[in-house]
N, C-alpha and C positions, 0 to 999 in steps of 0.2 A: 503493501502502499504504500503510496507516496503520501506525507502527513501533510499538513493542512498550511505547516509554518511552510515546508521546504517549496512546495506547489505557490506559494504565493512569495519566497524567496525567489524564486527562480523567475518569476512572472516578473518581481521590480530590476531584473539582472537584464532581462531582456529591451525591460522597457528605458530601463538606462545606459546602454547601448544604442538603442537608437536616436536618444536624445541629444547624442554629439554626432551624430549624421546627418549631412547636411543635406537642406528641404529640396522639391520636385525643382526647386528656379538658380541651382549652386551650379560646381562643376563638374566633373562626373567620378562619383562614385557608389552609383548603383550596387545593389552588390553581387551586377552579374558581369559586372566589369570589373576589367581583370589591372588590377592595379597600375603593372610589372607592364602597364605599352598597348595591349588589342582595342585596352581603346583609345592612344590619342591618335594625334593627324602624321605620325613620322610610325607608325605601321604599317606593313606591305599594304592595306586599304585606300590611304591616307587618300588620294585621287575622288573618294567615294565621297567628301567630304567639300567638292565644289558643287557638286551639284542642287539642279534646283531643290527646294525641301519639298516637293512632290515627290522628282522622280527615286530621293532616299527613302524617305515613307514608302513607294511602288517594290525598295528593294532591298527594303528589312523587313517587309511585309513578307515576299517571297522568298528570302532567305527564308525567316524561321518557318514557314510555313511547311515547308520542303526536307522531308522525312528523311533526307541522305545529307542533308545542311550537317557538317564538325559542326564538334563548337569551337571552334579557333572564332567561326562563319558567324555561329550566333554569337558571340558573345560582339563581334563589327557589326553586328543588325543591332542588336542591344543601342550601341553608343555613336552607328547615324538615327536612331528613331532618336535620344534624347538632345543630338543634336537641332531635328526637324522640330520637339518638343520646344526647346529654345525660343524659338522662333518661334511658335503660336500656332504651329502646323493642331491643327480639331485633330485630326485622325491617328497620328501619332501620336499624342497626351492618351487619346482614349486608349489604341491597342499597349500601351502602356500601362495603366491607370489594368486591364483587366490580367495584364499578367503577371503585374505583380500582385493582383487581389487573387488569380484563380493558380498563379502558379500552372503558366502559363510552354509548350515550348522546352521543357526539363527546365525549369525555372527558380525558387523557389521563392516562395511568397512569401509579401512585405508590404504588410498593410498599413505602417505608419505612413510610407513612400507613395502606396495607393491612395491612399486617402488625401496627401497634396493632391494627384495630378488630377484628381476626381475632384477636387475641390476648383483648384484650375479652371478647367473645365467647364464648371459650373457653369464660371461665375460669366464666360465669354458664350456658350451661345445656348444653354439652359438644358446643359445637357443629357436625355433620356435616364441613360447611368448610372452620370452623376445624379440625379436624384434620388435612385435609389439606391445606390450605393451609398448612399450619404446621412440617408434617413437609415440603413441599417444599422454604419455608423456611433448614431444618437442615439438608438433604442438601443443599444447595449451598455447593459450600468457597470460589465466586469472590465471593458480593455479599456483605459481609459486615452485610446485613440483623443476622440473625440467625447466633446461632454454629453453624458447624459440628458437629454430630452427631448419623453416621447412625446409632447408637442408639437416641437420642431419634425420628428421621423414621421410622422405622421402629412406633415405637412409637405413634408419631400417626398412622399409618397403619391399621396393622390396627384401632384404633380404629373411625379412617373405615370399612375395613373391614365389620367389624362390624356400621356402622350401614347398610349397604346405597350406596358409596360405588362407583359403579365405576370412576375412576378411581386409586382407591385399590388395589381388588385389581391392575389393568394395573400401580400400581406397585411391589403385594407381587411380581408374579411375575414381570416382568423384574429384578425385583435376586434370585429364586430363581433364574430360570434361568443369571444367569451369576453367580452367587453375589458377590452385592456387598455386604461391607458385613453380610454372614449367610450364612445354612448355604446352599450351592449344590443345589439339588431340586431334580430334573423334576417329580417327583413330587405338590411344592405351586407349582413355576409352572405348569403342566399342570390343578392342580385351580385357580386361582387366575384364570385362558386360560379352563379350561371355564362357569366360572361369568357372565363377561362372554361370550363365542359363546354360550354358553345366555340368557340374558337378550335379547341381541342377536337371536336365532335363535328367541323363544317361540312364536310365530305355525306352526310348524315348515314342517316343510323339502316338502313339497308348498302350504302358501302361498309359501316363498318362491321356489319355483319358475317365478311366474309378476310376482315383485316385480321394478322396471327395477332396483334399484343393485343390486341379484346377481347380475342380466343382465350390466349394465359396468357395472360398478364407478368408482369419481372413481380421472381416473388421479392419479397419487403429483407434483409439481409444485412442492414446498415450499420449493428449493435456492434462495438466495441468494448462494451462495459461488465465490466469481470474479472476472469481468469480465461482467458482465451474468446472472449464476448459472451459468455455462459451468463451474461445479466448483471444484477447489481448484489444478489443474495449468489454467489456461484451453481451450479449445481442443482440449489434448495429452492432453485430462484421461478418463478410463473412463465420467467423467457425461454423455461425448459420443454413446456409448450405453445411456443408461440412454432406457426410453422415452417418459420424460417430454423426456427433451433430445433425442428424432427425435420427437415432437407440434409441438413448439414449428420444431420445420426446416417440419416441415407448414404448421405455421398458418402459419408468414412464405411459401410455395412460395405457400398457400393465398390471402392477401392481392393476390400479387403478382397471380396469375389473375384474382379479381373484375376490376376495371382495366383484364380486355384485352377482345378485340370479343368472340359468345358462342361465334362460330366456330371462336375462336383458340384458347379457353380447354381445359386441359389433363383428363382430365374423370380421368385417374388422380388427380387434385390434392385436385381436388372429389370424388372419393369417399373417399380420404383424411382427409376434414375433416367432411364431414358420420359419418366411426366417431369420430374426434376430442368431436362434436357428445353422440351417441347416451351416452359416455362421461360426459364435463366434464370441465375442469378451473381449479383456480384462478384463472386468468385466462384463458380460457374456456369461462364458463357451459355445464352440460348444456342444449338445448332438440330433444327429440325431434323439433317441428313444423321442425323448422333444418333436421333432418337428415334428417325426409323428406321433404320437399323440394327440398333441395340429391341423394337421392338418384334420387327421380322426374326429374328432369333430368337424369339421368348415363345417370338407365332410357330416356329417350325421346329423351332425342341419339345414343345405340345405333341401338336402335332404327329410327331415322329415318333418319340418316344414310348414304353410304357408309366402306366402311372402312378408302379411300386417306383420304378427308378428317379421316378423324376424328384429332386429337388428345391424344397416351395412352403414358405410358413405365413405367405401373406395371405394368399389368397385361393379360392377355390377354382382347379387346373378352367373350368367350364368362364367365368370369369376371366381372366387371365386370356385367353385364345380368344374367345369375342373382340376383349376390349384391347388387344393390341391391333388386330381386324381393324376396330373403325378408330384407331390411331391412325396407326398408317393411313386411311384411306382420310382422316378429315387434314393429315398432314400433304397427303397429294393434291385434295380441295384446294384448302387456303392454306399454306405452307411456306413456306421458306427455300425445302427440302428442293435438291440442284436435280432430281430426277421425277418431279410434277410434272403429273401426266396422267385424265379427267378416265381413259380409261385401267388402266390401275386401280386408281380413286373406286370405281364401280366396281369392275372388278375384285378389291379386298372391303368393302361396305357390303356383298353379299356372302364374301363368307364370314363375318361379323352378322346378320341377319338372320344365317342360320343361329346359333344362339343367344337371336334376340338382344340382340347388345345396341341399346340406345341413341350412340354419338351414331350405328352406320345408317339403323331409319332416316335418324336427322338426315343423317351427307346425300342419302339418295331424292331424300325426300326434296332433299335443298336443288340438286340437279336436274329432276322431275321439276318440279317450277317452273326453274327459271330456262327452261331447257339447254344444259349447256351439253349437254350429246346429241352429237350428229342436229343439233339444229329442233328435237324434237323437243316440245315441251308440251308438255303433258298435267296440268295444277289439279283434279282431283284425285287423281293419283300422287304427285308430287306432297299433299297437304292431307291423304290418308296415313304417309310414314310419318308428317312430320305431328300430324295431333297421335299419331297409336306412339313416338316417341318424348312427345309432350303429358300423354299419359302414364310410364314411366318414370315421370320427371327432371323431363334430360329438361338444362337450361338453356342450351342454345335453341332447340326445339321452342323453347318459355316462353322465348326473347322469339321469336320471328312470329310468335302466332301473336305476343304483343304489340309487335310494327306492324302487323297488317290487317289485326281489330281497329289499331287509332287511326290508319289511314280510311276503314272505314263505320268513321265512328260509330262505333261501336264502343262507348268510356270504357261500359261500366267492365269490360272481358276484358280493354286491355290496363288497366288498372291491375286484374285481377292475374294475368299471367303474365304481367312484369314483379310484382309482387310472391310471384311462387320462384318469380327466374331471377330475382334477390336471393333469393334462400338458399338458392342455387349456388352462391359468388361468384356469377355473369358480370363484371366489371359494365358492361353497355347497358344491362337492366336498372344499372344504378342510379346513371344517368338520368335515361326515362323515367324510372317512377319518382325523383329528382323530384321532375319538371311535372309530373304528376301532379305531388303536392304542391306546386309552385302556384300550379294553375288551376286547383283544384279538379282536373279529366277525376273524371269515376268514384271520385275521394271529395272531401274535404279538405279546403285549404288550410295547408304548416310551413308557414316559415321554416321553422326548426325545423322538421322529421330531411324538408328540402336541401335547406341549407347541410344536414350531418351528412345528404347521399348525396348531394357533390361533390363535399367535400373527401368523402375515402373513396371516389368514380377524379377522385382533381389529384392528387397524393399518387393514389399506385402508380397511373398514367407519366405524373410526371417526374421521381421517383430518381427513378436511371439520369434525369437533366440537374438534378436537386444536388449542394455543394457536400451531399452524403457522400460521394461516394468517394470525393476530393480528405472529407473527413479520416474512412478507413484506409485513405492511400495516405497521408499524412502521418497516422501511426502506424500503420507497415514500417515509414521510416521512424520510428519516436521521436515526431516530433508534433510534441502533445500539442503546444500550445497553436501552431498551425492550425491543427484538428479541432480541437476548441475553439476557435474562431468559426470554423465549415460547422460545426453542430449549431451555431449560436444562429444563424442560420435560416438555416433548415428549420430549426426552432419556434422560428422567429414568426415561419410561416406554418406553423402546426404541424409539423409532421412530432410527434409523444416521442417517437425510437428517439431521436435524436433533443426533445427535451431530457429526456432522465438520462442522455450517455455525456447534455457537457454542462446537465451537478454531478454529475458523478466524479467528473475532471478534477474537480475544485470542492468535492466530496472529501472531510478530515474527520468525517466516523463512516472506511468503509468496512471497521469492519470491528469485533466486536469491543479487543479489547482500547480499542479509540471513545465507542463511546461510555464505557467506562471510566476511562483515563477523562472524559468530558464529563462524565456523572463527580466521580469524584473531587476533582479542582478545575471547578465553573468558569475560575475569571479567565479572560480570553484578552489576545487581542485584537488592538483592530484592523488590521490585516486578517483576522483569525476572525470575528462578526463579523466583516462584511463578505465573506467568503463562504460562509456555516449563514446566510439571508439569501444572498445569492442560488447557494443549492433548496435552499425549502424552496424559497420565488417556480426553480424550475420542476423542483419533483410534485411541490402544489397542480400545477397547470400541466403536465404530466396523469397525475389521481385524477384529476378536472376528466381527461378523460379515456378513464376508464381501466391503469393501467396496472396491473396489479404487483408486481414489481414497487411501483411509487405509491401508492395508496399506505403499502408497507413501510415504504423508511417516511411516509412526514406522520405516521404511528411514531415511528420510533421516535423524531424530530420532537414531536410534542413529547412524547416522556421521558425523554432526557433533555427539551428545554433546546436544547443545538436551535440556531437562527428564529427563535419562534419561542412565548412563553409559557415556560412545561403547565405542560395542563393533560393531565392522566384521564381525563372525559373525553376528551376530543380524544388522546391517542387510543385510548379504546375499543372509540367511534370507528373510528380509521381499522386496526384491525378484525372486526366485528364484516365492516362491508368486505375487506379483504376475504375471510372465508366463508363470503359469500360466495363470493366470485369463484372461486376455486382456487384453483393453482398453486396459489404457495398457501393453502387452507394450514399446512401445517404448522410452521412458524405461526400465522397469526392466532390458531391454540391454542397453543407454547402459548402464548407471550396472553393470549386471556385467562392461560389459568394460571397462571405466577399471578396477574393480578386482582385474584379469586382469592387465592391461594395465602399473600400479602397483605389485601385489603388494600391496593392502590387504583384509586379512582369507582373500587368497585366495594360495598361490603365484604366484609372475609366472610369467606362462604368455600368449605373444600371440598365442601360434595360436587358445589359446581365445576370446584378445578377439578376435580378426577373424572368429573360426566367431560372435560375435554380433554382431559387425558389420552380419556379411554378415545374418543373417534382419532386423537392421534393417532391411536396404538394399530391401525392398516396402512400406514403411512413408512413404510417398506426406511427412505432417507430416516427421519427421524427414533427410526427402533431402536438404538442401544441410548441421546438421550435421552429420552422417552420409558425407556428401564432405571435410568438413573436419576429423573426425577421423580419417577414415584417412590424411591428408596430414600430420598428425603422430604415429600412429602408423608412417608412411615415415621421419620426418624424426625419432623416438625409436629405431629401428631404426637408423638412417644414425649416434647419437652411441652408442649404445650397443657398436656395434663399431667405435666408432673409439673407445674408449674400452680396450676388449681387445683393440685396434691398439699403440695408447697402451702400455698396461700387461704385453705382450710383447715390447713394447722394449724 
C-alpha cells in the first residue's frame, strides 16, 4: 500500500519540479526536447526552422503521425511545433496541448504545460478543446495546476457544448444527473445524454442492428484498484463478480487450456474465450476471425467426438453445439471476420436451427426479411423466424421487433419488446428504451429513467475512447500521477469504475492496519485531511451509482471518521445496503455483526451478531475468520458473564 503521506509527498515533489519549468512561451525546455542539441537550430534539421510557420506545422504533424518516424525525428518535430507555437500558430498550439495532455506519439504527458497551451489557445480563438480541457482542470480539487472552481468549469463546458463538444455534453449530463456543483435536473441530464446518444446512432436503428459494436459491445475492464486489479478489497471485493473480472478468469483458464493437448482441452472454456473475442476488452482485443475459428473448433470437436471423451464443464453439449453454430453465422452475417459470406452464414444458421438455437433463428429470419440471399425477400418467413427467436427471449430479435413496432406506431408493443430486450442486455435497446421514457412512447414520461438508460448506453459505446485506457497504460508504466489525472477525467464523465480508481489512488486506508492506525491516532496533517476528503468524495460518488465496494468503503470511512465525521449509524446503514445488494455480503455481514456484538451504533445484541455470522458461514472466503470471530464471541460472552457474576457478588 502507498501511504497517504508518501503519495502526498510524491505529489508535492512533482509540483515543485514543474514549478521550475518555464511556461509555454519560454525557451525550448519541453520534456520531449533533448537539451543536448536535437532541439536547437544547429541540429541536422536546422534548415526546417526557416520554413513558413504553416509548413513547419504540416511537416511536424506528418512526422509525428508516421509510425516509422525515429525518435530523433520526433524530437525535431516537437521543436518545430514549439517554434510555430511561439509565432501564435493555433494549429501547432492545439497539437502541442493534445500531445502533452493525452501523451500522444509516445511522449510523456505534461499536464501543467498542456494547461498553458490550452489557455493560450482559448485566449486566441475560443478553442473548443481549450474550453473543454480548462473546464476539466478547474473541476478537479486535488491537482492544483489550476484553481478549483466548479462554476468556472461549468461555464467552460457549456461553451464547449455549444461548440459541439461531445465530451462537454457528457460532463454536463452527469453533473446535472447527480446535482454536483449545479442544479440537479433529470430533464437537463436526459437532454445532454440524448444529444450524445443521437450522435452515436445517427445512421439509424435499422443500420445499427447490423453493427457489430452494438451487437457485441466492449467489456469494460479498466480497473487497476487493488492487487492486480482485483478491486479495493482484493479477492473479497464485489468487483470479483463483475463481467470484467469473470472475463479475466475465463482468459486465464483459456491460456492454460491452449497448452494442453487438443484432445484434453475443455471446450466450454474455449467457447467462453471465443465469446470474449467477439466483444473485446482492453487487454484482450476484439478479433472476429479468431473467434470464428475457436467456435468452429468447438463445433467440430463436439460433432465428431463421443460424449464420454469430451472435456466440458460449463454447458450441455447440445447447447454448445447449437450456440457455436449460431455465433459463427452471426459473425459471417454481421461481424468483422475476413471470411464473411452470406452463403456460409445461412449454412451455419441451418445447423444451429436443427438444435433450436435462438441466434440462428434470428439470423436466418434477418436474411429472409431483407432478402440478402439471392435477393429473395420473404417478409412473412423472416418474421416467423424472428418471432420464434423472440419467444425464446433472444435480445436481438426482441430489439428488431421493437423497432418494427415503432415504425408501425404500435407503441405498446414497442415498449414491451424493448423492455425485454434491455433485460437481455442488448445495448441498442437501452438507447431506444430511453427514447420511449423521454417521449412517453408506450409508457409514461420518466426523465430519470431516460437519463439513466442514456447514460448506460453512452458510457458503454464511448468507453474505448475515454481516458480510462490511458489510465491503465500509465499504471502499466508505474506513472501513478498521470493515471490519476486520466481516471479523474473519466470520473468527471460519470464512469463509476473511474471514480473508485481515482479514490483508491489517494486512499490512505487501503488496508486494515491503516484504518486501525487512523482509529488509534486520529491526528492528521492538512495534506492527509485533504486526501481523505477527496477519496471520500469519489467513493461516495461511486457508491451513489451502486458500486458495492464503494458502498462498503463509505461505510468504513464513516466508521473510522476518515474524510468525514465519525457516524456509526451511517456506517451501519451503508453496510446494510451493501449486504442487500450482494457481492460483498460477507464483509458487510461481518461488520454488522461486530457492531451488534460491541454496541457500535446499535444496541448490544450477541444474538443478532450470531445470526449475521451464521449467514456468513456459507461464504467460503470468510470461513477461517468466521471460525475465529465465533471463538472471540464465545470468549466475550464468558467475560460478560464473569463480570455479571462479580457484580452480583
